[in-house]
C-alpha positions in Angstrom: -8.7 -8.6 33.2 -12.3 -9.9 32.7 -13.7 -11.8 29.7 -15.6 -8.8 28.3 -12.5 -6.7 28.3 -10.5 -9.4 26.5 -13.2 -9.7 23.8 -13.2 -5.9 23.3 -9.4 -5.9 22.9 -9.6 -8.5 20.1 -12.4 -6.5 18.5 -10.1 -3.5 18.2 -7.9 -5.7 15.9 -11.0 -6.7 13.9 -11.1 -10.3 15.4 -13.5 -12.4 17.3 -12.4 -15.0 19.9 -13.8 -18.4 20.9 -15.0 -18.7 24.6 -12.5 -21.5 25.2 -9.7 -19.3 23.9 -10.8 -16.6 26.3 -10.6 -19.0 29.3 -7.1 -20.0 28.3 -6.0 -16.4 28.1 -7.5 -15.8 31.6 -5.4 -18.6 33.0 -2.2 -17.1 31.4 -3.0 -13.6 32.5 -0.6 -13.8 35.4 2.3 -15.1 33.3 2.4 -12.6 30.5 1.7 -9.0 29.7 -1.8 -9.6 28.3 -1.9 -6.6 26.0 1.4 -7.7 24.4 0.2 -11.2 24.1 -3.1 -10.2 22.4 -1.2 -8.1 20.0 1.2 -11.0 19.3 -1.8 -13.4 18.7 -3.4 -11.0 16.2 0.0 -10.4 14.4 0.9 -14.1 14.1 -2.6 -15.6 13.4 -4.7 -15.1 10.2 -7.9 -16.5 11.6 -10.9 -14.2 12.0 -12.2 -16.2 14.9 -9.3 -16.9 17.3 -9.5 -20.5 18.5 -8.0 -22.2 21.6 -5.4 -23.8 19.4 -4.4 -20.4 18.0 -3.9 -19.1 21.5 -1.8 -22.2 22.5 0.5 -21.8 19.6 0.8 -18.0 20.1 1.6 -18.4 23.8 4.4 -20.8 23.0 6.0 -18.6 20.4 5.5 -15.5 22.6 7.5 -17.2 25.4 10.3 -17.9 22.8 10.3 -14.3 21.6 10.4 -12.9 25.1 13.2 -15.3 26.1 15.3 -14.2 23.1 14.6 -10.5 23.9 15.6 -10.9 27.6 18.9 -12.7 26.9 20.2 -10.1 24.5 23.3 -8.5 26.0 23.4 -5.6 23.5 21.7 -4.5 20.3 22.6 -6.5 17.3 24.9 -4.8 14.9 23.6 -4.3 11.4 25.6 -6.2 8.8 24.6 -4.4 5.6 26.3 -6.8 3.2 24.1 -9.7 4.3 20.8 -8.8 2.7 17.8 -11.0 2.4 15.3 -9.7 -0.2 12.3 -11.5 -1.5 10.1 -10.1 -4.3 6.5 -10.8 -5.4 5.4 -9.0 -8.6 4.0 -9.7 -12.1 7.4 -9.8 -13.8 7.5 -13.0 -16.0 4.0 -13.9 -15.0 1.8 -11.8 -17.3 -0.6 -13.8 -19.4 -3.3 -11.4 -20.5 -4.0 -10.8 -24.2 -6.9 -8.3 -23.7 -9.7 -10.6 -24.8 -13.2 -10.8 -23.3 -12.3 -13.9 -21.3 -9.4 -12.0 -19.7 -11.6 -9.2 -18.6 -14.1 -11.7 -17.1 -11.4 -13.6 -15.3 -9.9 -10.3 -14.0 -13.1 -9.0 -12.5 -14.0 -12.4 -11.1 -10.5 -12.5 -9.4 -11.1 -9.0 -8.0 -14.5 -9.9 -6.6 -13.4 -13.3 -5.1 -10.3 -11.8 -3.4 -12.0 -8.8 -2.0 -15.3 -10.5 -1.0 -13.3 -13.1 0.9 -11.7 -10.3 2.9 -15.1 -8.7 3.6 -16.6 -12.0 4.7 -14.0 -12.2 7.5 -16.1 -9.4 9.1 -19.7 -10.3 8.1 -21.5 -13.3 6.8 -23.3 -12.2 3.7 -26.1 -13.9 1.7 -26.6 -14.1 -2.1 -28.4 -11.2 -3.5 -30.7 -13.6 -5.4 -31.9 -14.9 -2.0 -33.0 -11.4 -0.7 -36.6 -12.0 -1.7 -36.9 -14.5 1.2 -36.4 -11.6 3.7 -39.0 -8.9 4.2 -38.4 -6.1 6.7 -35.5 -8.1 8.2 -31.9 -7.3 8.7 -29.6 -8.7 6.0 -25.9 -8.8 5.3 -24.8 -8.7 1.7 -21.4 -8.5 0.0 -21.0 -7.1 -3.5 -19.3 -4.9 -6.0 -20.3 -1.2 -6.1 -21.6 0.4 -9.2 -23.4 3.6 -10.1 -23.4 5.8 -7.0 -26.1 8.6 -7.1 -26.9 11.5 -4.8 -30.6 11.9 -4.1 -30.3 14.6 -1.5 -31.5 12.8 1.7 -30.1 9.5 0.5 -27.0 8.3 -1.4 -28.0 5.4 -3.5 -25.7 2.8 -5.1 -26.1 -0.6 -6.7 -24.5 -3.6 -5.2 -23.8 -6.6 -7.5 -22.7 -10.2 -6.8 -22.6 -13.2 -9.2 -26.4 -13.8 -8.6 -27.9 -10.4 -9.0 -28.1 -6.6 -8.2 -29.8 -4.7 -5.4 -30.1 -1.0 -4.7 -28.8 0.3 -1.4 -30.1 3.5 0.2 -27.7 5.2 2.7 -29.0 8.1 4.7 -27.9 10.3 7.6 -24.3 9.6 8.6 -23.8 6.9 6.0 -24.7 9.2 3.2 -21.2 10.8 3.1 -19.5 7.4 3.3 -21.6 6.1 0.4 -20.9 9.2 -1.8 -17.2 8.4 -1.4 -17.6 4.9 -2.8 -15.3 4.7 -5.8 -17.1 2.2 -7.9 -15.8 -1.3 -8.8 -14.8 -1.8 -5.2 -16.2 -4.6 -3.0 -18.0 -3.8 0.3 -20.4 -5.4 2.7 -23.7 -3.8 3.6 -25.7 -4.5 6.8 -29.3 -3.1 6.7 -33.0 -3.8 6.4 -34.4 -5.3 3.2 -37.7 -3.6 2.4 -39.6 -3.0 -0.9 -36.9 -4.6 -3.0 -34.0 -2.5 -1.6 -31.7 -2.4 1.3 -31.7 0.5 3.8 -28.2 0.5 5.1 -27.2 0.7 8.7 -23.5 0.0 8.1 -21.1 -0.2 5.1 -18.2 -2.6 5.7 -14.9 -2.1 3.9 -12.3 -4.9 3.5 -9.9 -2.7 5.5 -6.7 -3.6 7.3 -6.6 -5.3 10.7 -5.0 -3.4 13.6 -1.4 -4.4 14.1 1.7 -3.3 15.9 4.3 -1.2 14.2 7.1 -3.2 12.7 10.6 -2.5 14.2 13.9 -3.4 12.6 17.3 -2.4 13.6 18.3 -1.1 10.2 17.4 2.0 8.1 15.5 2.3 4.9 15.4 5.4 2.7 12.2 5.9 0.6 12.4 8.1 -2.5 10.6 8.3 -5.8 10.2 10.1 -9.2 13.9 10.8 -9.8 13.1 11.7 -13.5 16.7 11.4 -14.7 17.1 13.0 -18.1 14.7 15.9 -17.3 16.0 19.5 -17.6 14.5 20.1 -14.1 16.3 17.1 -12.5 18.0 18.5 -9.4 21.5 17.1 -9.8 23.3 19.1 -7.2 20.7 18.1 -4.5 21.2 14.5 -5.6 24.9 14.8 -5.1 24.4 16.0 -1.5 22.0 13.1 -0.9 24.4 10.4 -2.1 27.3 12.0 -0.2 25.0 11.9 2.9 24.5 8.1 2.3 28.3 7.8 2.1 28.7 9.6 5.4 30.4 12.6 3.9 28.0 15.4 4.8 25.8 16.3 7.8 26.2 16.6 11.5 27.0 13.7 13.8 23.4 12.6 14.2 22.5 12.4 10.5 25.9 10.8 9.6 25.2 8.1 12.3 21.7 7.6 10.7 23.3 7.2 7.3 25.5 4.4 8.6 22.4 2.5 9.5 20.8 2.6 6.0 20.7 -0.8 4.4 18.1 -0.2 1.6 17.0 2.6 -0.7 13.5 2.0 -2.1 12.5 4.0 -5.2 8.9 3.9 -6.3 9.1 4.5 -10.0 9.5 7.2 -12.7 13.2 6.5 -12.7 13.6 8.5 -15.9 11.6 11.3 -17.4 10.8 9.3 -20.5 10.0 10.5 -24.1 6.7 11.6 -25.4 4.9 11.2 -22.1 3.1 14.6 -22.2 2.8 17.4 -24.9 5.9 19.5 -25.3 8.1 17.2 -23.2 11.0 17.4 -25.6 11.5 21.0 -24.4 12.0 19.7 -20.8 14.7 17.1 -21.6 18.5 17.3 -21.5 18.6 13.7 -22.8 16.2 13.0 -25.6 17.1 9.3 -26.0 15.4 6.8 -23.6 18.5 4.5 -23.4 20.6 7.6 -22.8 18.3 8.5 -19.9 18.7 5.0 -18.3 22.5 5.2 -18.8 22.5 8.5 -16.9 20.2 6.9 -14.3 22.6 4.1 -13.8 25.5 6.6 -13.4 23.6 8.6 -10.8 22.5 5.5 -8.8 26.1 4.3 -8.9 26.9 7.1 -6.5 25.0 5.2 -3.8 27.3 3.1 -1.6 27.6 -0.4 -2.9 26.8 -1.9 0.5 23.3 -0.3 0.3 20.8 -2.3 -1.8 18.6 -0.2 -4.1 15.1 -1.5 -4.8 14.1 0.0 -8.1 10.4 -0.1 -9.2 8.8 1.5 -12.3 6.2 4.1 -13.1 4.2 5.6 -15.9 7.3 7.6 -17.2 9.4 4.4 -17.5 10.1 2.3 -20.6 7.6 -0.3 -19.8 3.9 -1.0 -20.6 1.6 1.7 -19.2 -1.1 -0.7 -18.0 -0.8 -1.9 -14.4 0.5 -4.2 -13.1 3.8 -3.3 -14.7 6.7 -5.8 -14.9 10.3 -4.7 -14.1 12.4 -3.0 -16.7 13.5 -5.1 -19.7 16.8 -7.0 -19.4 18.7 -4.8 -21.8 18.0 -1.8 -19.5 18.5 -3.7 -16.3 22.1 -4.7 -17.3 23.1 -1.0 -17.3 22.8 -0.9 -13.5 25.2 -2.1 -10.8 24.8 -5.4 -8.9 23.4 -3.6 -5.8 20.3 -2.6 -7.7 17.3 -5.0 -7.5 14.7 -4.4 -10.2 11.0 -5.0 -9.3 7.6 -4.4 -11.0 4.8 -2.1 -10.1 3.2 -3.0 -7.7 5.7 -5.2 -5.8 5.7 -6.8 -2.4 9.3 -6.8 -1.2 10.4 -8.5 2.0 13.5 -6.7 3.3 14.9 -8.9 6.1 11.5 -9.6 7.4 10.0 -6.1 6.8 7.2 -6.3 4.3 7.1 -3.3 2.0 4.4 -2.8 -0.6 5.7 -0.5 -3.4 3.2 1.1 -5.7 4.0 4.0 -8.0 0.7 5.6 -7.2 -0.9 6.6 -10.5 -4.4 5.8 -9.2 -4.0 8.5 -6.6 -5.0 11.0 -9.3 -8.3 9.2 -9.6 -8.9 8.9 -5.8 -8.1 12.5 -5.1 -10.3 13.7 -7.9 -13.2 11.5 -6.7 -13.1 12.3 -3.0 -13.2 16.1 -2.4 -11.7 16.1 1.1 -8.5 14.6 -0.2 -5.7 16.7 -1.7 -2.2 16.5 -3.3 -0.8 18.3 -0.4 -1.5 15.3 1.9 -1.1 12.3 -0.5 -0.8 9.8 2.4 -4.5 10.3 3.2 -5.4 9.1 -0.3 -3.1 6.1 0.2 -5.0 5.3 3.4 -8.2 5.1 1.3 -6.5 2.4 -0.9 -5.6 0.4 2.3 -9.2 0.7 3.5 -10.5 -0.7 0.2 -7.6 -3.3 0.0 -7.0 -2.3 -3.6 -4.4 -0.2 -5.3 -6.7 0.9 -8.1 -10.3 0.5 -7.1 -11.7 2.7 -9.9 -11.7 1.0 -13.3 -11.7 3.0 -16.6 -10.4 6.3 -15.3 -6.8 7.7 -15.8 -5.1 4.6 -14.6 -5.0 1.8 -17.3 -5.3 -1.7 -16.0 -4.2 -4.9 -17.8 -6.8 -7.6 -17.4 -4.6 -10.3 -15.9 -6.4 -13.4 -14.9 -5.4 -12.7 -11.3 -5.9 -9.2 -9.9 -2.4 -8.3 -8.8 -3.7 -4.9 -7.5 -5.6 -6.4 -4.6 -3.8 -5.8 -1.3 -4.2 -9.4 -0.2 -1.1 -9.3 2.0 -0.9 -6.7 4.8 2.4 -4.9 4.6 4.4 -3.2 7.3 5.2 -0.3 5.0 3.1 1.1 2.1 5.2 3.3 -0.2 4.1 5.4 -3.2 5.2 8.4 -5.3 3.8 9.8 -8.5 2.2 13.0 -7.2 5.6 14.7 -6.4 4.6 15.8 -2.9 5.5 14.4 0.5 3.3 12.8 3.0 3.9 10.3 5.9 1.6 8.8 8.5 0.6 5.6 10.2 -2.6 3.7 9.6 -3.5 0.8 11.9 0.2 0.2 12.5 1.3 0.4 8.9 3.8 3.1 7.9 2.3 5.0 4.9 4.9 7.0 2.9 4.5 9.1 -0.2 8.0 10.2 -1.1 8.7 13.3 -3.1 10.5 13.9 -6.4 13.9 15.0 -7.5 12.5 17.2 -10.3 11.6 20.9 -9.9 8.4 22.2 -11.4 8.1 21.8 -15.2 6.2 24.1 -17.6 3.7 21.4 -18.0 3.2 21.1 -14.3 2.7 24.9 -14.1 -0.1 24.7 -16.6 -1.7 21.9 -14.6 -1.2 23.9 -11.3 0.9 21.1 -9.8 3.3 22.3 -7.1 6.0 19.7 -6.4 7.9 19.3 -3.0 11.3 18.1 -4.3 14.1 16.4 -2.4 12.2 15.4 0.7 13.5 12.0 1.9 11.6 9.7 4.3 14.0 7.6 6.5 12.7 4.6 8.4 14.5 3.2 11.4 13.3 1.0 14.2 9.6 1.7 13.7 9.9 5.4 13.4 10.2 7.7 10.3 12.1 10.9 9.9 12.3 13.5 7.2 15.4 14.9 5.6 15.4 17.9 3.2 18.0 18.1 0.5 16.8 21.3 -1.1 16.5 24.9 0.0 
């Protein structure tokens, strides 16, 4: 494999590589599967420019990994009782009071985090320094505001801490510019002329290419159980929990159930009270604590050797503004010990598999803003969030955001799995090696949803195992 090919292979992963590192790889080309080694380097190294030292460390760890793989006599049996779960969320860390200083700190945090990600791909100069360049190519990083359609061109303003500049995007870039959501951070490469930038490229923070994560245990992804709703599908839930217990299904699905180690629920555990007009007519349990007691009873049907990761959503008894902490202690104590309570969003490490859980309220804003997206394919809207490295890139729409001094909604850590709910439909895909799952609901269509023309796809369950995902349907 020649030097040019090696450089191109790293470019696919969004990385550059130092010439000395290329030479070292050339020397090791006969000793390793080079494609696997390059994937290993990009997975284990955070550097944008891969150095010789990065390659040396990766080669040594690659040898260790391959040795371990080659000496395995048989697949390791899953021990479901020995779980290792680490959680990162806002629970117990919220400090905002809603003052002006909090808002300033929040947007500064958003800009600093996202601009640092963009600058891994381009250099970027201060907008205040653009006057030194006339009819020259420039690279600028800034926050998007005020996108306009001028027919031949889409025009938007780009702002950093030093100033604002207008960007004109024509031809193929016009459509990309019109899909900019506002308050997101992008890079622009183009020619600075007459006080404006004529864009050649728009650079998103985006996710680097990676290999699919593979673990020898199963995870079930569900969401929007809406316990307490008149439309909660209790019979289908009974079948689901019996499947997890290995009591129903053919030999293949029963064997799959035996491999399940975690159930991850992405919020809207209960239906809540007073969430939408006329909701009281849709409730069988009108008391919020009664709803959580019933939720605990239903989740108690899940086998105790399966850990349940329980996040929250906009129907739950928690603050509406995101990021949301986990449920209050007086509610958490209702649930069994196999339930782990997390906030929204939450990074959860499940035995080395990194799962980003987000309820998904901002999907309403994204689907409304970008016409090519739809509720029938919610995973495509989730991919847009990954490209922008932010769970709620639009500020001031349907999704309320708490002005924490750190922006917890930035996707600063690349997950293996990105899991949402909220929209009550089902969608699964892979994006640059990341499993993207929007799990469906356990609630049939309500009268309110009929008025809003929302058509749920209830009781569809996504099941992950060993890097692949399958779909089980528990409704007719």
